[in-house]
Steps between C-alpha positions, in 0.01 A plus 500: 500500500823619666389327823565174317871542573707664772706815449817288508369265234404795282845650551658180368257497207610854415866396516432218254316735262773765507775246436320344204421838346848647545726200444287259301535228762333423834720559806710233666450410865802713586353800317163454668668472841697818441196700386288379790777556753496144634787256549320168461403321179224332699331835563487560127391142431209530745378822335532348154315187600207704628490699174515173306216344699285806431580470127666840500831367370617174352839334509622210292803287581829660411661839545323826421165338413294724726210677325212724605146379431203727405385540860844630593481778244156597631630517856787722390275703268777491241494396134574134430842411359531266203822331395627555147569140397698565185529660160285377212465610142247705309662389177597160372464238776821470700615333815382692805785648704460453872584789729477520875471752775281759327154573638249768404196632689158441347159642584284372783249388236725208408586403857238226496679356195843519655546121503391482135704778341859563401687760301718478192721757335445542127766490231397574141248698295244250372224635729551875457152555352355357822703750704762247613845635420853376539608547863150498648397252769170313487286348773393147413207318660526124476195338339387169357236630258545783251273711280580596144648849488677486836868592515683203648836372609561177307772242519609318186721217618767668711434843350256769606324787327223757548235509228124533450319165511257457213243233417325542160268300278749515212866398460724505689206464746697519826813714507707764676480846346769768532393862523760620251451438125864407445449178693309193374221305666609194698266201445418314819671160540513223758828648626329821611364565847321815611632593843306813585311810396668840495289722727709817533810675366763679706623784280730773633416391857122538444250219464286518187206289381522256212360621169 
């Protein structure tokens, strides 16, 4: 697979990975030039364009929008990096707090999902009986269909929360269930939207399965 790209292209890919992991942001052209030991932006642009054409990286318009795609992680043989998008609650629903510049490595098993997953930090104790504690981070896989019993990230208007999605044949029928008895069930309403399923928990720098 390494023959897919040249040694120089792989060197640039490694520079991008190291910058994202250490600083939380992809490198600028100046930083890529410096690390590659070249003086021309065009040299960097040509390497990036080849990586983009091969679907190894992607770049949107705007500054610091460079990202590594699953194939890039495979070529580097390094764990994929997922951006922590913000802080959400495992308590009463509250407005999600956006943060930037923090990335965490995840296992190769989720590399194929890299375009469909994101991470959130957890604030609150409503999911402690499911092993999700205050200060943990969770890996969320975006979905359109959900099964009763799955732990989900839900948005209620402008607010977000992590709860267990439940669908029963008795009232309240469809609701969000906390995993802490001091919190009440949240009946499902038209204002709610399920954004994704929690698939893993980052606790004390170790990934753990969902209970």
